[in-house]
Structure formats: C-alpha cells, structure tokens
PADOBA-749944 format. One line per 10 residues: number of its first residue (from 1); for each residue x, y, z of N, C-alpha, C, O, CB. Coordinates in Angstrom, 1 decimal. Glycine has a CB too. Layout:
# residues N
NUM) X,Y,Z,X,Y,Z,X,Y,Z,X,Y,Z,X,Y,Z; ...
//
This chain:
# residues 138
1) -19.5,-167.0,198.9,-21.0,-167.1,198.7,-21.4,-166.1,197.7,-22.3,-166.4,196.9,-21.6,-166.8,200.1; -20.9,-164.9,197.8,-21.3,-163.8,196.8,-20.9,-164.3,195.4,-21.6,-164.0,194.4,-20.6,-162.5,197.1; -19.8,-165.0,195.2,-19.3,-165.4,193.9,-20.3,-166.4,193.3,-20.6,-166.4,192.1,-17.9,-166.0,193.9; -20.8,-167.3,194.1,-21.8,-168.3,193.7,-23.1,-167.6,193.2,-23.7,-167.9,192.2,-22.1,-169.3,194.8; -23.5,-166.6,194.0,-24.7,-165.8,193.6,-24.5,-165.1,192.3,-25.3,-165.1,191.4,-25.0,-164.8,194.8; -23.3,-164.4,192.1,-23.0,-163.7,190.9,-23.0,-164.6,189.7,-23.5,-164.3,188.6,-21.7,-162.9,191.0; -22.4,-165.8,189.9,-22.4,-166.8,188.8,-23.9,-167.3,188.5,-24.2,-167.4,187.3,-21.6,-168.1,189.3; -24.7,-167.5,189.5,-26.1,-167.9,189.3,-26.9,-166.9,188.5,-27.7,-167.3,187.7,-26.7,-168.2,190.6; -26.6,-165.6,188.7,-27.4,-164.6,188.0,-26.7,-164.1,186.7,-27.0,-163.1,186.1,-27.6,-163.4,188.9; -25.7,-164.9,186.2,-25.0,-164.7,184.9,-24.0,-163.6,184.9,-23.7,-163.0,183.9,-26.1,-164.3,184.0
11) -23.3,-163.4,186.1,-22.3,-162.3,186.2,-20.9,-162.9,186.2,-20.0,-162.2,186.7,-22.6,-161.5,187.4; -20.7,-164.1,185.8,-19.4,-164.7,185.8,-18.9,-164.9,184.3,-19.7,-165.3,183.5,-19.3,-166.1,186.6; -17.6,-164.6,184.1,-17.0,-164.8,182.8,-15.7,-165.4,183.0,-14.9,-165.0,183.8,-17.0,-163.5,182.0; -15.3,-166.5,182.2,-14.0,-167.0,182.2,-13.2,-166.2,181.1,-13.6,-166.2,179.9,-13.9,-168.6,181.9; -12.1,-165.5,181.5,-11.3,-164.8,180.6,-10.1,-165.6,180.2,-9.4,-166.2,181.1,-10.8,-163.4,181.3; -9.9,-165.7,178.9,-8.8,-166.5,178.4,-7.5,-165.7,178.4,-7.6,-164.4,178.5,-9.1,-167.1,177.0; -6.4,-166.3,178.3,-5.1,-165.6,178.4,-4.7,-164.9,177.1,-3.7,-164.2,177.0,-4.0,-166.5,178.7; -5.6,-165.1,176.1,-5.4,-164.3,174.8,-6.7,-164.3,174.0,-7.5,-165.3,174.2,-4.2,-165.0,173.9; -6.9,-163.3,173.2,-8.1,-163.1,172.5,-8.2,-163.8,171.2,-7.1,-164.3,170.7,-8.4,-161.7,172.3; -9.3,-163.8,170.5,-9.5,-164.6,169.2,-8.6,-164.0,168.1,-8.4,-164.7,167.1,-10.9,-164.5,168.8
21) -8.1,-162.8,168.2,-7.3,-162.2,167.1,-5.8,-162.5,167.4,-5.0,-162.2,166.5,-7.5,-160.7,167.1; -5.5,-163.1,168.5,-4.1,-163.5,168.8,-3.7,-164.6,167.8,-4.4,-165.6,167.6,-3.9,-164.0,170.3; -2.5,-164.6,167.3,-2.0,-165.6,166.3,-2.0,-167.0,166.9,-2.0,-168.0,166.2,-0.7,-165.3,165.8; -1.9,-167.1,168.2,-1.8,-168.5,168.8,-3.1,-168.7,169.7,-3.0,-169.2,170.8,-0.5,-168.6,169.7; -4.2,-168.2,169.3,-5.4,-168.3,170.0,-5.8,-169.8,170.3,-6.4,-170.1,171.3,-6.6,-167.7,169.3; -5.3,-170.7,169.4,-5.6,-172.1,169.6,-4.9,-172.7,170.9,-5.3,-173.7,171.4,-5.1,-172.9,168.4; -4.0,-171.9,171.5,-3.3,-172.3,172.7,-3.9,-171.6,173.9,-3.4,-171.7,175.0,-1.8,-172.0,172.6; -5.0,-170.9,173.8,-5.6,-170.1,174.9,-6.1,-171.0,176.0,-6.5,-172.2,175.8,-6.8,-169.3,174.3; -5.9,-170.5,177.2,-6.3,-171.3,178.4,-6.9,-170.3,179.4,-6.7,-169.1,179.3,-5.1,-172.1,179.0; -7.7,-170.8,180.3,-8.3,-169.8,181.3,-7.3,-169.1,182.1,-6.3,-169.7,182.6,-9.2,-170.6,182.3
31) -7.5,-167.8,182.2,-6.5,-166.9,182.9,-7.1,-166.3,184.1,-6.4,-166.2,185.1,-6.1,-165.8,181.9; -8.4,-166.0,184.1,-9.0,-165.5,185.3,-10.5,-165.7,185.2,-11.1,-165.8,184.2,-8.7,-164.0,185.5; -11.2,-165.7,186.4,-12.6,-165.7,186.5,-13.0,-164.3,186.8,-12.4,-163.7,187.8,-13.2,-166.7,187.6; -13.9,-163.7,186.1,-14.3,-162.3,186.3,-15.7,-162.3,186.7,-16.6,-162.9,186.1,-14.1,-161.4,185.0; -16.0,-161.6,187.8,-17.4,-161.5,188.3,-17.8,-160.0,188.3,-17.1,-159.2,188.8,-17.5,-162.1,189.8; -18.9,-159.8,187.6,-19.4,-158.4,187.5,-20.3,-158.0,188.6,-21.4,-158.5,188.7,-20.1,-158.2,186.1; -19.8,-157.2,189.5,-20.6,-156.8,190.7,-21.6,-155.7,190.3,-22.7,-155.7,190.8,-19.6,-156.3,191.8; -21.2,-154.7,189.5,-22.0,-153.6,189.1,-22.7,-153.8,187.8,-23.9,-154.0,187.7,-21.2,-152.3,189.1; -21.9,-153.8,186.7,-22.5,-153.9,185.3,-21.8,-155.1,184.6,-20.6,-155.3,184.7,-22.3,-152.6,184.5; -22.6,-155.9,184.0,-22.1,-156.9,183.1,-21.5,-156.3,181.8,-20.5,-156.6,181.3,-23.2,-158.0,182.7
41) -22.3,-155.3,181.3,-21.8,-154.5,180.2,-22.0,-153.0,180.6,-23.1,-152.4,180.5,-22.7,-154.8,178.9; -20.9,-152.4,181.0,-21.0,-151.0,181.5,-21.3,-150.1,180.4,-20.7,-150.2,179.3,-19.6,-150.7,182.2; -22.2,-149.2,180.6,-22.5,-148.1,179.6,-21.2,-147.3,179.4,-20.5,-147.0,180.4,-23.7,-147.2,180.0; -20.9,-146.9,178.2,-19.7,-146.2,177.9,-19.6,-144.9,178.7,-18.6,-144.4,179.1,-19.6,-145.9,176.4; -20.8,-144.3,178.9,-20.8,-143.0,179.6,-20.7,-143.1,181.1,-20.4,-142.1,181.8,-22.2,-142.3,179.3; -20.8,-144.3,181.7,-20.7,-144.5,183.1,-19.3,-144.5,183.5,-18.5,-145.1,182.9,-21.5,-145.8,183.6; -18.9,-143.8,184.6,-17.4,-143.5,184.9,-16.7,-144.7,185.5,-15.4,-144.6,185.5,-17.3,-142.4,185.8; -17.3,-145.8,186.0,-16.6,-146.9,186.6,-17.4,-148.1,186.6,-18.6,-148.1,186.3,-16.1,-146.5,188.0; -16.8,-149.2,187.0,-17.4,-150.5,187.2,-16.8,-151.2,188.4,-15.7,-150.7,188.9,-17.4,-151.4,185.9; -17.3,-152.2,188.9,-16.7,-153.0,190.0,-16.7,-154.4,189.6,-17.8,-155.0,189.3,-17.5,-152.7,191.4
51) -15.5,-155.0,189.6,-15.4,-156.4,189.3,-14.6,-157.2,190.4,-13.8,-156.5,191.1,-14.6,-156.5,187.9; -14.8,-158.4,190.5,-14.0,-159.3,191.3,-13.2,-160.2,190.4,-13.9,-160.9,189.5,-14.8,-160.1,192.4; -11.9,-160.3,190.5,-11.1,-161.2,189.7,-10.6,-162.3,190.6,-9.9,-162.1,191.6,-10.0,-160.4,189.0; -10.8,-163.6,190.2,-10.1,-164.7,190.7,-9.1,-165.1,189.7,-9.4,-165.6,188.7,-11.1,-165.9,191.1; -7.8,-164.9,190.0,-6.7,-165.1,189.1,-6.3,-166.5,189.0,-6.1,-167.1,190.1,-5.5,-164.1,189.4; -6.2,-167.1,187.8,-5.9,-168.5,187.7,-4.5,-168.7,187.2,-3.9,-169.8,187.4,-6.9,-169.1,186.7; -3.9,-167.7,186.5,-2.5,-167.9,185.9,-1.8,-166.6,185.8,-2.4,-165.5,185.9,-2.7,-168.7,184.6; -0.5,-166.7,185.5,0.3,-165.5,185.2,-0.2,-164.8,184.0,-0.8,-165.4,183.1,1.8,-165.9,185.2; 0.2,-163.6,183.8,0.1,-162.9,182.5,0.8,-163.8,181.5,1.9,-164.3,181.8,0.6,-161.4,182.5; 0.3,-163.9,180.3,1.0,-164.7,179.3,2.1,-163.9,178.6,2.2,-162.7,178.7,0.0,-165.2,178.2
61) 3.0,-164.7,178.0,4.2,-164.0,177.4,5.2,-163.6,178.4,5.1,-163.9,179.6,3.7,-162.8,176.5; 6.2,-162.8,177.9,7.2,-162.3,178.8,7.2,-160.8,179.1,7.9,-160.3,179.9,8.6,-162.6,178.2; 6.2,-160.2,178.4,6.2,-158.7,178.4,5.1,-158.2,179.4,4.6,-158.9,180.2,5.9,-158.2,177.1; 4.9,-156.9,179.2,3.9,-156.2,180.1,2.7,-155.8,179.3,2.7,-155.9,178.0,4.6,-154.9,180.7; 1.7,-155.3,180.0,0.5,-154.8,179.3,0.0,-153.5,180.0,0.5,-153.2,181.1,-0.6,-155.9,179.4; -0.9,-152.8,179.3,-1.6,-151.7,179.9,-3.1,-151.9,179.9,-3.5,-153.0,179.5,-1.2,-150.3,179.2; -3.9,-151.0,180.3,-5.3,-151.2,180.3,-6.0,-150.1,179.5,-5.4,-149.1,179.1,-5.8,-151.1,181.8; -7.3,-150.3,179.3,-8.1,-149.4,178.5,-8.4,-148.1,179.2,-8.7,-147.1,178.6,-9.4,-150.1,178.1; -8.4,-148.2,180.5,-8.7,-147.0,181.3,-8.0,-147.0,182.7,-7.4,-148.1,183.0,-10.3,-147.0,181.6; -7.9,-145.9,183.4,-7.3,-146.0,184.7,-8.1,-146.9,185.6,-9.2,-147.2,185.3,-7.2,-144.5,185.3
71) -7.4,-147.4,186.6,-8.1,-148.4,187.5,-7.5,-148.4,188.9,-6.5,-147.9,189.2,-8.0,-149.8,186.9; -8.3,-149.0,189.8,-7.9,-149.2,191.2,-8.0,-150.7,191.3,-8.9,-151.4,190.9,-8.8,-148.5,192.2; -7.0,-151.3,192.0,-7.0,-152.7,192.3,-6.8,-152.9,193.8,-5.9,-152.2,194.4,-5.9,-153.5,191.5; -7.6,-153.8,194.4,-7.5,-154.1,195.8,-7.3,-155.6,196.0,-8.2,-156.3,195.5,-8.8,-153.5,196.6; -6.2,-156.0,196.6,-6.0,-157.4,196.7,-6.7,-157.9,198.0,-6.5,-157.5,199.1,-4.5,-157.7,196.8; -7.6,-158.9,197.7,-8.4,-159.4,198.8,-7.8,-160.7,199.4,-7.9,-160.9,200.6,-9.8,-159.8,198.3; -7.2,-161.5,198.6,-6.7,-162.8,199.0,-5.5,-163.2,198.2,-5.4,-162.9,197.0,-7.8,-163.9,198.9; -4.5,-163.8,198.8,-3.4,-164.4,198.1,-2.3,-163.4,197.9,-1.4,-163.2,198.7,-3.8,-164.9,196.8; -2.3,-162.7,196.8,-1.3,-161.7,196.4,-0.7,-162.1,195.1,-1.0,-163.2,194.5,-0.2,-161.6,197.5; 0.2,-161.2,194.6,0.9,-161.5,193.3,2.1,-160.7,193.2,2.3,-159.7,193.9,0.0,-161.3,192.1
81) 3.0,-161.1,192.3,4.2,-160.3,192.0,3.8,-159.3,190.8,3.3,-159.8,189.8,5.4,-161.2,191.6; 4.0,-158.1,191.0,3.8,-157.1,190.0,5.1,-156.5,189.5,5.9,-156.0,190.3,2.8,-155.9,190.5; 5.4,-156.6,188.2,6.6,-156.0,187.6,6.2,-154.8,186.9,5.2,-154.8,186.0,7.3,-157.0,186.7; 6.9,-153.7,187.1,6.6,-152.4,186.4,8.0,-151.8,186.1,9.0,-152.4,186.3,5.7,-151.4,187.2; 8.0,-150.6,185.6,9.2,-149.9,185.2,10.2,-149.7,186.4,11.4,-149.4,186.2,8.9,-148.6,184.6; 9.7,-149.7,187.6,10.5,-149.5,188.8,11.1,-150.8,189.4,11.9,-150.7,190.3,9.8,-148.7,189.8; 10.6,-151.9,189.0,11.0,-153.2,189.6,9.9,-154.2,189.8,8.9,-154.1,189.1,11.7,-152.9,191.0; 10.2,-155.2,190.6,9.2,-156.3,190.8,8.9,-156.3,192.3,9.8,-156.3,193.2,9.8,-157.7,190.4; 7.6,-156.2,192.6,7.1,-156.1,194.0,6.0,-157.1,194.3,5.2,-157.5,193.5,6.5,-154.7,194.1; 6.1,-157.6,195.6,5.1,-158.5,196.1,3.9,-157.6,196.6,4.1,-156.7,197.4,5.6,-159.4,197.2
91) 2.7,-157.9,196.0,1.5,-157.2,196.4,0.7,-158.1,197.3,0.1,-159.1,196.7,0.7,-156.7,195.1; 0.6,-157.9,198.5,-0.1,-158.8,199.5,-1.6,-158.3,199.7,-1.9,-157.2,199.3,0.7,-158.8,200.8; -2.4,-159.2,200.4,-3.7,-158.8,200.7,-3.8,-157.5,201.4,-3.0,-157.3,202.4,-4.4,-159.9,201.5; -4.7,-156.7,201.0,-4.9,-155.3,201.6,-4.2,-154.2,200.8,-4.5,-153.1,201.0,-4.3,-155.3,203.0; -3.4,-154.6,199.8,-2.7,-153.7,199.0,-3.8,-153.0,198.1,-4.7,-153.6,197.6,-1.6,-154.3,198.1; -3.6,-151.7,198.0,-4.5,-150.9,197.1,-3.6,-150.1,196.1,-2.7,-149.4,196.5,-5.4,-149.9,197.9; -3.8,-150.4,194.8,-3.0,-149.8,193.8,-3.9,-148.9,192.9,-5.0,-149.3,192.4,-2.3,-150.8,192.9; -3.4,-147.7,192.6,-4.1,-146.7,191.7,-3.2,-146.6,190.5,-2.0,-146.3,190.6,-4.3,-145.3,192.4; -3.7,-146.9,189.3,-2.9,-146.9,188.1,-3.6,-146.1,187.0,-4.8,-146.0,186.8,-2.7,-148.4,187.6; -2.7,-145.5,186.2,-3.2,-144.8,185.0,-3.4,-145.9,183.9,-2.9,-147.0,184.0,-2.2,-143.7,184.5
101) -4.1,-145.6,182.8,-4.4,-146.5,181.7,-3.1,-146.8,181.0,-2.9,-147.9,180.4,-5.4,-145.9,180.7; -2.1,-145.9,181.1,-0.8,-146.1,180.4,0.2,-146.8,181.2,1.3,-147.1,180.7,-0.3,-144.8,179.9; -0.1,-147.2,182.4,0.9,-147.9,183.3,1.1,-149.3,182.7,0.2,-150.1,182.5,0.3,-148.0,184.7; 2.4,-149.6,182.5,2.8,-150.9,181.9,3.2,-151.8,183.1,4.0,-151.4,183.9,4.0,-150.7,180.9; 2.6,-153.0,183.1,3.0,-153.9,184.2,2.6,-155.3,183.8,2.0,-155.5,182.8,2.2,-153.5,185.5; 3.1,-156.2,184.6,2.7,-157.6,184.4,2.5,-158.2,185.8,3.0,-157.7,186.8,3.8,-158.5,183.6; 1.7,-159.3,185.9,1.3,-159.9,187.1,1.7,-161.4,187.0,1.4,-162.1,186.1,-0.2,-159.8,187.4; 2.4,-161.9,188.0,2.8,-163.3,188.2,2.3,-163.8,189.5,2.5,-163.1,190.5,4.3,-163.5,188.0; 1.7,-164.9,189.5,1.2,-165.5,190.7,2.2,-166.4,191.5,3.1,-166.9,190.8,-0.1,-166.3,190.4; 2.1,-166.4,192.8,2.9,-167.3,193.6,2.3,-168.7,193.4,1.0,-168.8,193.6,3.0,-166.9,195.1
111) 3.0,-169.7,193.2,2.4,-171.1,193.0,1.6,-171.5,194.2,1.9,-171.2,195.3,3.6,-172.1,192.8; 0.5,-172.2,193.9,-0.4,-172.7,194.9,-1.0,-171.6,195.8,-1.3,-171.9,197.0,0.3,-173.7,195.8; -1.2,-170.5,195.3,-1.8,-169.4,196.0,-3.1,-168.9,195.3,-3.0,-168.5,194.1,-0.8,-168.2,196.2; -4.2,-168.9,195.9,-5.4,-168.4,195.3,-5.5,-166.9,195.5,-5.4,-166.4,196.6,-6.7,-169.1,196.0; -5.5,-166.2,194.4,-5.5,-164.7,194.4,-6.8,-164.2,193.9,-7.3,-164.5,192.9,-4.3,-164.2,193.5; -7.4,-163.3,194.7,-8.6,-162.6,194.4,-8.4,-161.1,194.6,-7.8,-160.6,195.5,-9.8,-163.1,195.2; -9.0,-160.3,193.6,-8.9,-158.8,193.7,-10.2,-158.2,193.4,-11.1,-158.8,192.8,-7.8,-158.3,192.8; -10.4,-157.0,193.9,-11.5,-156.1,193.4,-10.8,-155.2,192.4,-9.7,-154.6,192.7,-12.2,-155.3,194.6; -11.4,-155.1,191.2,-10.8,-154.3,190.2,-11.9,-153.3,189.8,-13.0,-153.6,189.5,-10.4,-155.2,188.9; -11.5,-152.0,189.9,-12.4,-150.9,189.6,-11.9,-150.1,188.4,-11.1,-149.2,188.6,-12.6,-150.0,190.9
121) -12.3,-150.4,187.2,-11.9,-149.6,186.0,-12.6,-148.3,186.0,-13.8,-148.2,186.3,-12.2,-150.4,184.7; -11.8,-147.3,185.7,-12.4,-145.9,185.6,-12.9,-145.5,184.2,-13.2,-146.4,183.4,-11.3,-144.9,186.0; -12.9,-144.2,183.9,-13.5,-143.8,182.7,-12.7,-144.3,181.4,-11.5,-144.4,181.5,-13.6,-142.3,182.7; -13.5,-144.6,180.4,-12.9,-144.9,179.1,-12.2,-143.7,178.5,-12.6,-142.6,178.8,-13.9,-145.6,178.2; -11.3,-143.9,177.5,-10.8,-142.9,176.7,-9.6,-142.1,177.4,-9.2,-141.1,176.9,-11.8,-141.9,176.4; -9.1,-142.7,178.4,-8.0,-142.0,179.2,-6.6,-142.5,178.8,-5.6,-141.9,179.2,-8.2,-142.2,180.6; -6.5,-143.5,178.0,-5.2,-144.1,177.6,-4.6,-143.2,176.5,-5.3,-142.9,175.5,-5.3,-145.5,177.1; -3.4,-142.7,176.7,-2.8,-141.9,175.7,-1.9,-142.6,174.7,-1.7,-142.2,173.6,-1.9,-140.8,176.4; -1.3,-143.7,175.2,-0.4,-144.6,174.4,-1.2,-145.7,173.7,-2.3,-146.1,174.2,0.8,-145.1,175.2; -0.6,-146.4,172.8,-1.2,-147.5,172.1,-1.3,-148.7,173.1,-0.6,-148.7,174.1,-0.5,-147.9,170.9
131) -2.1,-149.7,172.8,-2.2,-150.9,173.6,-0.9,-151.7,173.5,-0.4,-151.9,172.5,-3.4,-151.7,173.1; -0.4,-152.1,174.7,0.7,-153.0,174.8,0.3,-154.4,174.4,-0.8,-154.8,174.6,1.4,-152.9,176.2; 1.3,-155.1,173.8,0.9,-156.4,173.2,1.5,-157.6,174.0,1.6,-158.7,173.4,1.4,-156.5,171.8; 1.9,-157.5,175.2,2.4,-158.5,176.1,3.8,-158.9,175.6,4.4,-159.9,176.1,1.5,-159.7,176.1; 4.4,-158.2,174.6,5.7,-158.5,174.1,6.6,-157.4,174.6,7.9,-157.5,174.6,5.8,-158.7,172.6; 6.0,-156.2,174.9,6.8,-155.1,175.3,7.6,-155.4,176.6,7.1,-155.9,177.6,5.8,-153.9,175.6; 8.9,-155.0,176.6,9.7,-155.2,177.7,9.9,-153.9,178.4,9.9,-152.8,177.8,11.1,-155.9,177.3; 10.2,-153.9,179.7,10.5,-152.7,180.5,11.8,-152.8,181.1,12.3,-151.9,181.8,9.4,-152.3,181.5
//
C-alpha cells in the first residue's frame, strides 16, 4: 500500500541495469524499482536518505560494485545472494548490513523470489577508492 502511495506522489523510479554512458546501454533493462521515502533528490548536505528497493534482476556483468556513500541495507522480503571478498552469503529477510562506500559486492537474486529492501545511504564523499565498474573481480 505504501508503495502505491509513493508511486502516486511521484516517488517511484525504475532503475536500469546500466546507465546512458555504458557502451551497451542499448541492452539496458529494468533492474530495480526505487521508492523515495524521504527525499526524491536528497540535498548534498543532508547526511542520509531512506529508500525502498524492489529488486527485479541480478547485478549485471560478472563483477562487483561499490557505492557512492556508506549505507545500511535491511532485507524486508525475499532475500538475495551477496558475494563479497569473504565469500557468497544468503541474506534472508531481517538481515541488516552496514557497509562502507568502498565495500565491493554483488547481489544475485534467487529465481522466482520477490526481494525488497530498505536502503539507507549515508553521507556523500566517504568513498576513498574509485568507482567499481561491474567488471572488477574479487
């Protein structure tokens, strides 16, 4: 019900699996539905935001990625496989993960499982390493 309300007030965005600067952008497909609970466009000075993600597909490519800022993820429904430098782990509903902006990981969904998370990105400017390009292997 809350997702329908957020969509109605313009707080839903379909995120594609690759951006317009990607060399194969013509192959882009929906990757997740993002619902903005707090800010649609967070002010740079504000320390966090609250988003709901309905995940539609695995991370693209074979590699890992990092984020622009540290974050907290809370799995509400479904779950996913998270691969990081320590291995591959099943993250079930109720899991709470705290990650630095430089944490390299990838997310793969279990087939026929609807996965939803609360995603709380923290302050900008905390990443020390360059942006991973989904080709990086761990």
